[in-house]
PDB file of N, CA, C and O in Angstrom:
ATOM      1  N   UNK A   1       0.412  -1.427  -0.105  1.00  0.00           N
ATOM      2  CA  UNK A   1       0.028   0.099   0.335  1.00  0.00           C
ATOM      3  C   UNK A   1       0.767   1.378   0.074  1.00  0.00           C
ATOM      4  O   UNK A   1       0.317   2.423  -0.396  1.00  0.00           O
ATOM      5  N   UNK A   2       2.317   1.025   0.571  1.00  0.00           N
ATOM      6  CA  UNK A   2       2.752   2.329   0.482  1.00  0.00           C
ATOM      7  C   UNK A   2       3.424   3.104  -0.643  1.00  0.00           C
ATOM      8  O   UNK A   2       3.649   4.308  -0.772  1.00  0.00           O
ATOM      9  N   UNK A   3       3.791   1.582  -1.762  1.00  0.00           N
ATOM     10  CA  UNK A   3       3.835   2.076  -3.238  1.00  0.00           C
ATOM     11  C   UNK A   3       2.819   2.899  -3.850  1.00  0.00           C
ATOM     12  O   UNK A   3       3.016   3.869  -4.583  1.00  0.00           O
ATOM     13  N   UNK A   4       1.781   2.450  -3.501  1.00  0.00           N
ATOM     14  CA  UNK A   4       0.612   3.155  -4.191  1.00  0.00           C
ATOM     15  C   UNK A   4       0.661   4.895  -3.648  1.00  0.00           C
ATOM     16  O   UNK A   4       0.652   5.834  -4.443  1.00  0.00           O
ATOM     17  N   UNK A   5       0.701   5.012  -2.464  1.00  0.00           N
ATOM     18  CA  UNK A   5       0.905   6.165  -1.456  1.00  0.00           C
ATOM     19  C   UNK A   5       1.665   7.079  -2.421  1.00  0.00           C
ATOM     20  O   UNK A   5       1.236   8.149  -2.853  1.00  0.00           O
ATOM     21  N   UNK A   6       3.132   6.389  -2.770  1.00  0.00           N
ATOM     22  CA  UNK A   6       4.163   6.972  -2.969  1.00  0.00           C
ATOM     23  C   UNK A   6       4.054   7.676  -4.318  1.00  0.00           C
ATOM     24  O   UNK A   6       4.636   8.727  -4.587  1.00  0.00           O
ATOM     25  N   UNK A   7       3.061   6.831  -5.338  1.00  0.00           N
ATOM     26  CA  UNK A   7       2.824   6.958  -6.288  1.00  0.00           C
ATOM     27  C   UNK A   7       1.977   8.232  -6.575  1.00  0.00           C
ATOM     28  O   UNK A   7       2.111   9.007  -7.522  1.00  0.00           O
ATOM     29  N   UNK A   8       0.850   8.297  -5.301  1.00  0.00           N
ATOM     30  CA  UNK A   8      -0.018   9.265  -5.650  1.00  0.00           C
ATOM     31  C   UNK A   8       0.422  10.690  -5.465  1.00  0.00           C
ATOM     32  O   UNK A   8       0.122  11.722  -6.066  1.00  0.00           O
ATOM     33  N   UNK A   9       1.465  10.362  -4.149  1.00  0.00           N
ATOM     34  CA  UNK A   9       2.238  11.761  -3.975  1.00  0.00           C
ATOM     35  C   UNK A   9       2.777  12.019  -5.100  1.00  0.00           C
ATOM     36  O   UNK A   9       2.270  12.947  -5.730  1.00  0.00           O
ATOM     37  N   UNK A  10       3.861  11.358  -5.660  1.00  0.00           N
ATOM     38  CA  UNK A  10       4.764  11.819  -6.440  1.00  0.00           C
ATOM     39  C   UNK A  10       3.861  12.576  -7.780  1.00  0.00           C
ATOM     40  O   UNK A  10       4.165  13.680  -8.230  1.00  0.00           O
ATOM     41  N   UNK A  11       2.712  11.738  -8.291  1.00  0.00           N
ATOM     42  CA  UNK A  11       1.700  12.339  -9.009  1.00  0.00           C
ATOM     43  C   UNK A  11       1.378  13.811  -8.721  1.00  0.00           C
ATOM     44  O   UNK A  11       1.435  14.696  -9.575  1.00  0.00           O
ATOM     45  N   UNK A  12       0.997  14.009  -7.298  1.00  0.00           N
ATOM     46  CA  UNK A  12       0.572  15.325  -6.789  1.00  0.00           C
ATOM     47  C   UNK A  12       1.589  16.332  -6.546  1.00  0.00           C
ATOM     48  O   UNK A  12       1.174  17.464  -6.293  1.00  0.00           O
ATOM     49  N   UNK A  13       3.024  16.107  -6.579  1.00  0.00           N
ATOM     50  CA  UNK A  13       4.013  16.917  -6.555  1.00  0.00           C
ATOM     51  C   UNK A  13       4.285  17.558  -7.930  1.00  0.00           C
ATOM     52  O   UNK A  13       4.578  18.728  -8.175  1.00  0.00           O
ATOM     53  N   UNK A  14       4.135  16.615  -8.690  1.00  0.00           N
ATOM     54  CA  UNK A  14       4.721  17.110 -10.424  1.00  0.00           C
ATOM     55  C   UNK A  14       3.773  18.483 -10.517  1.00  0.00           C
ATOM     56  O   UNK A  14       4.260  19.518 -10.971  1.00  0.00           O
ATOM     57  N   UNK A  15       2.366  18.423 -10.052  1.00  0.00           N
ATOM     58  CA  UNK A  15       1.535  19.586 -10.502  1.00  0.00           C
ATOM     59  C   UNK A  15       1.573  20.394  -9.446  1.00  0.00           C
ATOM     60  O   UNK A  15       0.690  21.193  -9.759  1.00  0.00           O
ATOM     61  N   UNK A  16       1.972  20.741  -8.427  1.00  0.00           N
ATOM     62  CA  UNK A  16       1.722  21.223  -7.313  1.00  0.00           C
ATOM     63  C   UNK A  16       3.076  21.770  -6.455  1.00  0.00           C
ATOM     64  O   UNK A  16       3.642  21.044  -5.638  1.00  0.00           O
ATOM     65  N   UNK A  17       3.490  23.068  -6.735  1.00  0.00           N
ATOM     66  CA  UNK A  17       4.698  23.501  -6.622  1.00  0.00           C
ATOM     67  C   UNK A  17       4.605  23.997  -5.142  1.00  0.00           C
ATOM     68  O   UNK A  17       5.694  24.311  -4.661  1.00  0.00           O
ATOM     69  N   UNK A  18       3.637  24.114  -4.419  1.00  0.00           N
ATOM     70  CA  UNK A  18       3.526  24.318  -3.075  1.00  0.00           C
ATOM     71  C   UNK A  18       4.007  23.249  -2.306  1.00  0.00           C
ATOM     72  O   UNK A  18       4.766  23.296  -1.338  1.00  0.00           O
ATOM     73  N   UNK A  19       3.495  22.303  -2.828  1.00  0.00           N
ATOM     74  CA  UNK A  19       3.883  20.555  -2.081  1.00  0.00           C
ATOM     75  C   UNK A  19       4.887  19.853  -2.424  1.00  0.00           C
ATOM     76  O   UNK A  19       5.162  18.812  -1.828  1.00  0.00           O
ATOM     77  N   UNK A  20       5.552  20.284  -3.382  1.00  0.00           N
ATOM     78  CA  UNK A  20       6.989  20.175  -3.965  1.00  0.00           C
ATOM     79  C   UNK A  20       7.882  21.097  -3.260  1.00  0.00           C
ATOM     80  O   UNK A  20       9.066  20.768  -3.197  1.00  0.00           O
ATOM     81  N   UNK A  21       7.556  22.069  -2.781  1.00  0.00           N
ATOM     82  CA  UNK A  21       8.326  23.290  -1.967  1.00  0.00           C
ATOM     83  C   UNK A  21       8.465  22.627  -0.406  1.00  0.00           C
ATOM     84  O   UNK A  21       9.515  22.498   0.223  1.00  0.00           O
ATOM     85  N   UNK A  22       7.242  22.285  -0.013  1.00  0.00           N
ATOM     86  CA  UNK A  22       7.237  21.773   1.386  1.00  0.00           C
ATOM     87  C   UNK A  22       8.132  20.523   1.343  1.00  0.00           C
ATOM     88  O   UNK A  22       9.115  20.608   2.079  1.00  0.00           O
ATOM     89  N   UNK A  23       8.023  19.492   0.713  1.00  0.00           N
ATOM     90  CA  UNK A  23       8.828  18.541   0.592  1.00  0.00           C
ATOM     91  C   UNK A  23      10.301  18.781   0.324  1.00  0.00           C
ATOM     92  O   UNK A  23      11.124  18.141   0.978  1.00  0.00           O
ATOM     93  N   UNK A  24      10.652  19.568  -0.497  1.00  0.00           N
ATOM     94  CA  UNK A  24      11.830  19.808  -0.544  1.00  0.00           C
ATOM     95  C   UNK A  24      12.849  20.407   0.447  1.00  0.00           C
ATOM     96  O   UNK A  24      14.079  20.368   0.471  1.00  0.00           O
ATOM     97  N   UNK A  25      11.631  21.161   1.525  1.00  0.00           N
ATOM     98  CA  UNK A  25      12.448  21.747   2.486  1.00  0.00           C
ATOM     99  C   UNK A  25      12.681  20.934   3.495  1.00  0.00           C
ATOM    100  O   UNK A  25      13.432  21.455   4.320  1.00  0.00           O
ATOM    101  N   UNK A  26      12.282  19.681   3.811  1.00  0.00           N
ATOM    102  CA  UNK A  26      12.542  18.819   4.610  1.00  0.00           C
ATOM    103  C   UNK A  26      13.974  18.089   4.427  1.00  0.00           C
ATOM    104  O   UNK A  26      14.334  17.439   3.446  1.00  0.00           O
ATOM    105  N   UNK A  27      14.718  18.358   5.635  1.00  0.00           N
ATOM    106  CA  UNK A  27      16.194  18.120   5.769  1.00  0.00           C
ATOM    107  C   UNK A  27      15.967  16.581   6.083  1.00  0.00           C
ATOM    108  O   UNK A  27      16.453  16.004   5.111  1.00  0.00           O
ATOM    109  N   UNK A  28      15.669  16.018   6.607  1.00  0.00           N
ATOM    110  CA  UNK A  28      15.978  15.029   7.069  1.00  0.00           C
ATOM    111  C   UNK A  28      14.963  13.983   6.760  1.00  0.00           C
ATOM    112  O   UNK A  28      13.932  14.506   6.338  1.00  0.00           O
ATOM    113  N   UNK A  29      14.904  12.717   6.823  1.00  0.00           N
ATOM    114  CA  UNK A  29      14.055  11.692   6.475  1.00  0.00           C
ATOM    115  C   UNK A  29      12.292  11.462   7.797  1.00  0.00           C
ATOM    116  O   UNK A  29      11.160  11.009   7.629  1.00  0.00           O
ATOM    117  N   UNK A  30      13.012  12.056   8.926  1.00  0.00           N
ATOM    118  CA  UNK A  30      12.149  12.399   9.990  1.00  0.00           C
ATOM    119  C   UNK A  30      10.740  13.319   9.673  1.00  0.00           C
ATOM    120  O   UNK A  30       9.555  13.014   9.812  1.00  0.00           O
ATOM    121  N   UNK A  31      11.476  14.752   9.120  1.00  0.00           N
ATOM    122  CA  UNK A  31      10.720  15.435   8.678  1.00  0.00           C
ATOM    123  C   UNK A  31      10.194  15.310   7.583  1.00  0.00           C
ATOM    124  O   UNK A  31       9.222  16.051   7.433  1.00  0.00           O
ATOM    125  N   UNK A  32      10.580  14.297   6.253  1.00  0.00           N
ATOM    126  CA  UNK A  32       9.926  14.382   5.528  1.00  0.00           C
ATOM    127  C   UNK A  32       8.822  13.243   5.829  1.00  0.00           C
ATOM    128  O   UNK A  32       7.862  13.206   5.058  1.00  0.00           O
ATOM    129  N   UNK A  33       8.864  12.550   6.615  1.00  0.00           N
ATOM    130  CA  UNK A  33       8.025  11.360   6.788  1.00  0.00           C
ATOM    131  C   UNK A  33       6.634  12.438   7.770  1.00  0.00           C
ATOM    132  O   UNK A  33       5.425  12.208   7.737  1.00  0.00           O
ATOM    133  N   UNK A  34       7.242  13.433   8.454  1.00  0.00           N
ATOM    134  CA  UNK A  34       6.060  13.917   8.999  1.00  0.00           C
ATOM    135  C   UNK A  34       5.251  14.869   8.057  1.00  0.00           C
ATOM    136  O   UNK A  34       4.023  14.929   8.098  1.00  0.00           O
ATOM    137  N   UNK A  35       6.014  15.599   7.216  1.00  0.00           N
ATOM    138  CA  UNK A  35       5.235  16.241   6.241  1.00  0.00           C
ATOM    139  C   UNK A  35       4.299  15.468   5.874  1.00  0.00           C
ATOM    140  O   UNK A  35       3.113  15.721   6.085  1.00  0.00           O
ATOM    141  N   UNK A  36       4.868  14.063   5.068  1.00  0.00           N
ATOM    142  CA  UNK A  36       3.885  13.042   4.108  1.00  0.00           C
ATOM    143  C   UNK A  36       2.521  12.635   5.164  1.00  0.00           C
ATOM    144  O   UNK A  36       1.379  12.518   4.720  1.00  0.00           O
ATOM    145  N   UNK A  37       2.843  12.468   6.483  1.00  0.00           N
ATOM    146  CA  UNK A  37       1.842  12.081   7.143  1.00  0.00           C
ATOM    147  C   UNK A  37       0.785  12.844   7.252  1.00  0.00           C
ATOM    148  O   UNK A  37      -0.382  12.469   7.130  1.00  0.00           O
ATOM    149  N   UNK A  38       1.309  14.347   7.572  1.00  0.00           N
ATOM    150  CA  UNK A  38       0.437  15.550   7.758  1.00  0.00           C
ATOM    151  C   UNK A  38      -0.730  15.525   6.316  1.00  0.00           C
ATOM    152  O   UNK A  38      -1.941  15.734   6.255  1.00  0.00           O
ATOM    153  N   UNK A  39       0.086  15.241   5.486  1.00  0.00           N
ATOM    154  CA  UNK A  39      -0.483  15.332   3.959  1.00  0.00           C
ATOM    155  C   UNK A  39      -1.608  14.348   3.846  1.00  0.00           C
ATOM    156  O   UNK A  39      -2.582  14.606   3.140  1.00  0.00           O
ATOM    157  N   UNK A  40      -1.483  12.996   4.658  1.00  0.00           N
ATOM    158  CA  UNK A  40      -2.443  11.722   4.545  1.00  0.00           C
ATOM    159  C   UNK A  40      -1.855  10.589   3.515  1.00  0.00           C
ATOM    160  O   UNK A  40      -2.569   9.668   3.117  1.00  0.00           O
ATOM    161  N   UNK A  41      -0.465  10.746   3.115  1.00  0.00           N
ATOM    162  CA  UNK A  41       0.017   9.369   2.750  1.00  0.00           C
ATOM    163  C   UNK A  41       0.663   9.122   3.185  1.00  0.00           C
ATOM    164  O   UNK A  41       1.280   9.798   4.008  1.00  0.00           O
ATOM    165  N   UNK A  42       0.913   7.775   2.794  1.00  0.00           N
ATOM    166  CA  UNK A  42       2.009   6.678   3.368  1.00  0.00           C
ATOM    167  C   UNK A  42       2.876   5.990   2.794  1.00  0.00           C
ATOM    168  O   UNK A  42       2.609   5.017   2.088  1.00  0.00           O
ATOM    169  N   UNK A  43       4.076   6.438   3.043  1.00  0.00           N
ATOM    170  CA  UNK A  43       5.275   5.934   2.126  1.00  0.00           C
ATOM    171  C   UNK A  43       6.559   6.321   2.858  1.00  0.00           C
ATOM    172  O   UNK A  43       6.715   7.069   3.823  1.00  0.00           O
ATOM    173  N   UNK A  44       7.313   5.712   2.245  1.00  0.00           N
ATOM    174  CA  UNK A  44       8.742   6.025   2.830  1.00  0.00           C
ATOM    175  C   UNK A  44       9.887   7.041   1.868  1.00  0.00           C
ATOM    176  O   UNK A  44       9.816   6.936   0.643  1.00  0.00           O
ATOM    177  N   UNK A  45      10.754   7.850   2.380  1.00  0.00           N
ATOM    178  CA  UNK A  45      11.434   8.506   1.571  1.00  0.00           C
ATOM    179  C   UNK A  45      11.700   7.835   0.388  1.00  0.00           C
ATOM    180  O   UNK A  45      11.207   8.212  -0.675  1.00  0.00           O
ATOM    181  N   UNK A  46      12.389   6.934   0.467  1.00  0.00           N
ATOM    182  CA  UNK A  46      12.687   5.816  -0.681  1.00  0.00           C
ATOM    183  C   UNK A  46      11.708   5.294  -1.915  1.00  0.00           C
ATOM    184  O   UNK A  46      11.927   5.165  -3.120  1.00  0.00           O
ATOM    185  N   UNK A  47      11.000   5.146  -1.423  1.00  0.00           N
ATOM    186  CA  UNK A  47       9.526   4.935  -1.907  1.00  0.00           C
ATOM    187  C   UNK A  47       9.603   5.935  -2.825  1.00  0.00           C
ATOM    188  O   UNK A  47       9.868   5.879  -4.026  1.00  0.00           O
ATOM    189  N   UNK A  48       9.310   6.969  -2.035  1.00  0.00           N
ATOM    190  CA  UNK A  48       8.644   8.548  -2.882  1.00  0.00           C
ATOM    191  C   UNK A  48       9.605   8.664  -3.940  1.00  0.00           C
ATOM    192  O   UNK A  48       9.329   8.894  -5.118  1.00  0.00           O
ATOM    193  N   UNK A  49      10.917   8.468  -3.385  1.00  0.00           N
ATOM    194  CA  UNK A  49      11.974   8.786  -4.489  1.00  0.00           C
ATOM    195  C   UNK A  49      11.956   8.010  -5.741  1.00  0.00           C
ATOM    196  O   UNK A  49      12.231   8.346  -6.893  1.00  0.00           O
ATOM    197  N   UNK A  50      11.561   6.870  -5.230  1.00  0.00           N
ATOM    198  CA  UNK A  50      11.599   5.781  -6.956  1.00  0.00           C
ATOM    199  C   UNK A  50      10.335   6.009  -7.346  1.00  0.00           C
ATOM    200  O   UNK A  50      10.220   5.485  -8.454  1.00  0.00           O
ATOM    201  N   UNK A  51       9.283   6.535  -7.008  1.00  0.00           N
ATOM    202  CA  UNK A  51       7.923   6.540  -7.788  1.00  0.00           C
ATOM    203  C   UNK A  51       8.020   7.939  -8.439  1.00  0.00           C
ATOM    204  O   UNK A  51       7.417   8.129  -9.496  1.00  0.00           O
ATOM    205  N   UNK A  52       8.823   9.038  -7.810  1.00  0.00           N
ATOM    206  CA  UNK A  52       8.948  10.411  -8.309  1.00  0.00           C
ATOM    207  C   UNK A  52       9.530  10.150  -9.648  1.00  0.00           C
ATOM    208  O   UNK A  52       8.950  10.595 -10.638  1.00  0.00           O
ATOM    209  N   UNK A  53      10.800   9.357  -9.782  1.00  0.00           N
ATOM    210  CA  UNK A  53      11.626   9.350 -10.809  1.00  0.00           C
ATOM    211  C   UNK A  53      10.893   8.639 -11.960  1.00  0.00           C
ATOM    212  O   UNK A  53      11.262   8.732 -13.130  1.00  0.00           O
ATOM    213  N   UNK A  54       9.871   7.952 -11.568  1.00  0.00           N
ATOM    214  CA  UNK A  54       9.208   7.030 -12.444  1.00  0.00           C
ATOM    215  C   UNK A  54       8.249   8.162 -13.158  1.00  0.00           C
ATOM    216  O   UNK A  54       8.316   8.422 -14.359  1.00  0.00           O
ATOM    217  N   UNK A  55       7.394   8.763 -12.284  1.00  0.00           N
ATOM    218  CA  UNK A  55       6.345   9.588 -12.612  1.00  0.00           C
ATOM    219  C   UNK A  55       6.836  10.702 -13.627  1.00  0.00           C
ATOM    220  O   UNK A  55       6.151  11.076 -14.579  1.00  0.00           O
ATOM    221  N   UNK A  56       8.555  11.371 -13.215  1.00  0.00           N
ATOM    222  CA  UNK A  56       9.073  12.222 -13.839  1.00  0.00           C
ATOM    223  C   UNK A  56       9.184  11.481 -15.679  1.00  0.00           C
ATOM    224  O   UNK A  56       9.143  12.227 -16.657  1.00  0.00           O
ATOM    225  N   UNK A  57       9.285  10.370 -15.766  1.00  0.00           N
ATOM    226  CA  UNK A  57      10.064   9.565 -16.787  1.00  0.00           C
ATOM    227  C   UNK A  57       8.408   9.601 -17.894  1.00  0.00           C
ATOM    228  O   UNK A  57       8.266   9.736 -19.109  1.00  0.00           O
ATOM    229  N   UNK A  58       7.786   9.484 -17.195  1.00  0.00           N
ATOM    230  CA  UNK A  58       6.409   9.080 -17.761  1.00  0.00           C
ATOM    231  C   UNK A  58       5.435  10.345 -18.115  1.00  0.00           C
ATOM    232  O   UNK A  58       4.310  10.305 -18.612  1.00  0.00           O
ATOM    233  N   UNK A  59       6.173  11.436 -17.727  1.00  0.00           N
ATOM    234  CA  UNK A  59       5.295  12.694 -17.952  1.00  0.00           C
ATOM    235  C   UNK A  59       6.115  13.390 -19.048  1.00  0.00           C
ATOM    236  O   UNK A  59       7.334  13.561 -19.079  1.00  0.00           O
ATOM    237  N   UNK A  60       4.864  13.877 -20.240  1.00  0.00           N
ATOM    238  CA  UNK A  60       5.738  14.140 -21.419  1.00  0.00           C
ATOM    239  C   UNK A  60       5.929  15.475 -21.171  1.00  0.00           C
ATOM    240  O   UNK A  60       5.229  16.061 -20.344  1.00  0.00           O
ATOM    241  N   UNK A  61       6.849  16.058 -21.829  1.00  0.00           N
ATOM    242  CA  UNK A  61       7.492  17.541 -21.986  1.00  0.00           C
ATOM    243  C   UNK A  61       6.039  18.449 -22.169  1.00  0.00           C
ATOM    244  O   UNK A  61       5.008  17.964 -22.635  1.00  0.00           O
ATOM    245  N   UNK A  62       6.171  19.749 -21.741  1.00  0.00           N
ATOM    246  CA  UNK A  62       5.206  20.859 -21.931  1.00  0.00           C
ATOM    247  C   UNK A  62       5.680  21.591 -23.222  1.00  0.00           C
ATOM    248  O   UNK A  62       6.817  21.351 -23.626  1.00  0.00           O
ATOM    249  N   UNK A  63       4.944  22.404 -23.848  1.00  0.00           N
ATOM    250  CA  UNK A  63       5.344  22.975 -24.849  1.00  0.00           C
ATOM    251  C   UNK A  63       6.391  24.202 -24.336  1.00  0.00           C
ATOM    252  O   UNK A  63       7.115  24.670 -25.214  1.00  0.00           O
ATOM    253  N   UNK A  64       6.518  24.760 -22.948  1.00  0.00           N
ATOM    254  CA  UNK A  64       7.650  25.673 -23.016  1.00  0.00           C
ATOM    255  C   UNK A  64       8.994  24.838 -22.677  1.00  0.00           C
ATOM    256  O   UNK A  64      10.163  25.213 -22.775  1.00  0.00           O
ATOM    257  N   UNK A  65       8.498  23.647 -22.266  1.00  0.00           N
ATOM    258  CA  UNK A  65      10.006  22.702 -21.966  1.00  0.00           C
ATOM    259  C   UNK A  65      10.643  22.160 -23.258  1.00  0.00           C
ATOM    260  O   UNK A  65      11.811  21.769 -23.263  1.00  0.00           O
ATOM    261  N   UNK A  66       9.862  22.141 -24.354  1.00  0.00           N
ATOM    262  CA  UNK A  66      10.135  21.772 -25.658  1.00  0.00           C
ATOM    263  C   UNK A  66      10.656  22.842 -26.457  1.00  0.00           C
ATOM    264  O   UNK A  66      11.475  22.535 -27.323  1.00  0.00           O
ATOM    265  N   UNK A  67      10.386  23.831 -26.345  1.00  0.00           N
ATOM    266  CA  UNK A  67      10.916  25.295 -26.776  1.00  0.00           C
ATOM    267  C   UNK A  67      12.335  25.539 -26.443  1.00  0.00           C
ATOM    268  O   UNK A  67      13.254  25.865 -27.195  1.00  0.00           O
ATOM    269  N   UNK A  68      12.337  25.264 -24.862  1.00  0.00           N
ATOM    270  CA  UNK A  68      14.010  25.361 -24.072  1.00  0.00           C
ATOM    271  C   UNK A  68      14.494  24.443 -24.825  1.00  0.00           C
ATOM    272  O   UNK A  68      15.346  24.848 -25.616  1.00  0.00           O
ATOM    273  N   UNK A  69      14.232  23.258 -24.861  1.00  0.00           N
ATOM    274  CA  UNK A  69      15.219  22.406 -25.446  1.00  0.00           C
ATOM    275  C   UNK A  69      15.567  22.183 -26.838  1.00  0.00           C
ATOM    276  O   UNK A  69      16.333  21.303 -27.230  1.00  0.00           O
ATOM    277  N   UNK A  70      14.773  23.292 -27.786  1.00  0.00           N
ATOM    278  CA  UNK A  70      14.760  22.778 -29.095  1.00  0.00           C
ATOM    279  C   UNK A  70      16.265  23.073 -29.779  1.00  0.00           C
ATOM    280  O   UNK A  70      16.543  22.691 -30.916  1.00  0.00           O
ATOM    281  N   UNK A  71      17.137  23.765 -28.968  1.00  0.00           N
ATOM    282  CA  UNK A  71      18.302  24.065 -29.373  1.00  0.00           C
ATOM    283  C   UNK A  71      18.639  25.370 -30.570  1.00  0.00           C
ATOM    284  O   UNK A  71      17.691  25.867 -31.179  1.00  0.00           O
ATOM    285  N   UNK A  72      19.762  25.742 -30.763  1.00  0.00           N
ATOM    286  CA  UNK A  72      19.712  26.956 -31.781  1.00  0.00           C
ATOM    287  C   UNK A  72      19.942  28.216 -30.913  1.00  0.00           C
ATOM    288  O   UNK A  72      19.714  28.229 -29.703  1.00  0.00           O
ATOM    289  N   UNK A  73      20.404  29.262 -31.605  1.00  0.00           N
ATOM    290  CA  UNK A  73      20.474  30.439 -30.777  1.00  0.00           C
ATOM    291  C   UNK A  73      19.951  31.489 -31.923  1.00  0.00           C
ATOM    292  O   UNK A  73      20.515  31.567 -33.014  1.00  0.00           O
ATOM    293  N   UNK A  74      18.946  32.197 -31.606  1.00  0.00           N
ATOM    294  CA  UNK A  74      18.509  33.147 -32.517  1.00  0.00           C
ATOM    295  C   UNK A  74      18.504  34.696 -31.523  1.00  0.00           C
ATOM    296  O   UNK A  74      17.557  35.005 -30.800  1.00  0.00           O
ATOM    297  N   UNK A  75      19.836  35.580 -31.696  1.00  0.00           N
ATOM    298  CA  UNK A  75      19.816  36.906 -31.207  1.00  0.00           C
ATOM    299  C   UNK A  75      19.591  37.606 -32.432  1.00  0.00           C
ATOM    300  O   UNK A  75      20.228  37.320 -33.445  1.00  0.00           O
ATOM    301  N   UNK A  76      18.751  38.477 -32.405  1.00  0.00           N
ATOM    302  CA  UNK A  76      18.544  39.386 -33.418  1.00  0.00           C
ATOM    303  C   UNK A  76      19.376  40.672 -33.724  1.00  0.00           C
ATOM    304  O   UNK A  76      19.697  41.501 -32.872  1.00  0.00           O
ATOM    305  N   UNK A  77      19.719  40.736 -35.213  1.00  0.00           N
ATOM    306  CA  UNK A  77      20.791  41.707 -35.185  1.00  0.00           C
ATOM    307  C   UNK A  77      22.124  41.427 -34.866  1.00  0.00           C
ATOM    308  O   UNK A  77      22.935  42.336 -35.039  1.00  0.00           O
ATOM    309  N   UNK A  78      22.442  40.547 -34.514  1.00  0.00           N
ATOM    310  CA  UNK A  78      24.103  40.162 -34.004  1.00  0.00           C
ATOM    311  C   UNK A  78      24.615  39.884 -35.325  1.00  0.00           C
ATOM    312  O   UNK A  78      25.682  40.467 -35.512  1.00  0.00           O
ATOM    313  N   UNK A  79      24.210  39.175 -36.332  1.00  0.00           N
ATOM    314  CA  UNK A  79      24.799  39.177 -37.941  1.00  0.00           C
ATOM    315  C   UNK A  79      25.005  40.462 -38.584  1.00  0.00           C
ATOM    316  O   UNK A  79      26.033  40.738 -39.203  1.00  0.00           O
ATOM    317  N   UNK A  80      23.966  41.288 -38.425  1.00  0.00           N
ATOM    318  CA  UNK A  80      24.065  42.617 -39.250  1.00  0.00           C
ATOM    319  C   UNK A  80      25.236  43.424 -38.591  1.00  0.00           C
ATOM    320  O   UNK A  80      26.146  43.931 -39.248  1.00  0.00           O
ATOM    321  N   UNK A  81      25.112  43.499 -37.104  1.00  0.00           N
ATOM    322  CA  UNK A  81      26.226  44.441 -36.185  1.00  0.00           C
ATOM    323  C   UNK A  81      27.555  43.393 -36.523  1.00  0.00           C
ATOM    324  O   UNK A  81      28.631  43.959 -36.329  1.00  0.00           O
ATOM    325  N   UNK A  82      27.629  42.478 -36.824  1.00  0.00           N
ATOM    326  CA  UNK A  82      29.071  41.644 -36.919  1.00  0.00           C
ATOM    327  C   UNK A  82      29.665  42.178 -38.430  1.00  0.00           C
ATOM    328  O   UNK A  82      30.821  42.569 -38.591  1.00  0.00           O
ATOM    329  N   UNK A  83      28.582  42.110 -39.552  1.00  0.00           N
ATOM    330  CA  UNK A  83      28.885  42.637 -40.634  1.00  0.00           C
ATOM    331  C   UNK A  83      29.123  44.026 -40.839  1.00  0.00           C
ATOM    332  O   UNK A  83      29.957  44.366 -41.678  1.00  0.00           O
ATOM    333  N   UNK A  84      28.512  44.843 -40.198  1.00  0.00           N
ATOM    334  CA  UNK A  84      28.991  46.250 -40.431  1.00  0.00           C
ATOM    335  C   UNK A  84      30.202  46.611 -39.787  1.00  0.00           C
ATOM    336  O   UNK A  84      30.876  47.575 -40.149  1.00  0.00           O
ATOM    337  N   UNK A  85      30.501  45.854 -38.828  1.00  0.00           N
ATOM    338  CA  UNK A  85      32.020  45.982 -38.160  1.00  0.00           C
ATOM    339  C   UNK A  85      33.028  45.722 -39.309  1.00  0.00           C
ATOM    340  O   UNK A  85      33.852  46.551 -39.695  1.00  0.00           O
ATOM    341  N   UNK A  86      32.891  44.669 -39.731  1.00  0.00           N
ATOM    342  CA  UNK A  86      33.687  44.064 -40.422  1.00  0.00           C
ATOM    343  C   UNK A  86      33.777  44.879 -42.119  1.00  0.00           C
ATOM    344  O   UNK A  86      34.784  44.890 -42.827  1.00  0.00           O
ATOM    345  N   UNK A  87      32.764  45.349 -42.375  1.00  0.00           N
ATOM    346  CA  UNK A  87      32.639  46.155 -43.594  1.00  0.00           C
ATOM    347  C   UNK A  87      33.322  47.637 -43.377  1.00  0.00           C
ATOM    348  O   UNK A  87      33.891  48.209 -44.307  1.00  0.00           O
ATOM    349  N   UNK A  88      33.220  48.154 -42.170  1.00  0.00           N
ATOM    350  CA  UNK A  88      33.995  49.351 -42.007  1.00  0.00           C
ATOM    351  C   UNK A  88      35.352  49.212 -41.640  1.00  0.00           C
ATOM    352  O   UNK A  88      36.087  50.199 -41.607  1.00  0.00           O
ATOM    353  N   UNK A  89      35.782  47.992 -41.341  1.00  0.00           N
ATOM    354  CA  UNK A  89      37.441  47.924 -41.667  1.00  0.00           C
ATOM    355  C   UNK A  89      38.199  47.780 -42.907  1.00  0.00           C
ATOM    356  O   UNK A  89      39.428  47.819 -42.970  1.00  0.00           O
ATOM    357  N   UNK A  90      37.367  47.602 -43.931  1.00  0.00           N
ATOM    358  CA  UNK A  90      37.993  47.646 -45.104  1.00  0.00           C
ATOM    359  C   UNK A  90      38.234  48.896 -45.645  1.00  0.00           C
ATOM    360  O   UNK A  90      38.810  48.999 -46.728  1.00  0.00           O
TER     361      UNK A  90
END
């Protein structure tokens, strides 16, 4: 049952920044367990970590993440400035 709790908590953390912050602020396993129990979930830190990694791998990238990862560099005007400097030296 704790694996199911870990999976449910991991899915919720992916969509709730406040909850992710709460769990991120836990410095020890005891603090993590206290936050998890307060939220009504039952899982260990190791179970949550495994479930969270699995949930991240199975979550498709958002449009914003895809835009950031698409590569390339687009700085408007750089080519023109370079050309102008090179031509003025001739």
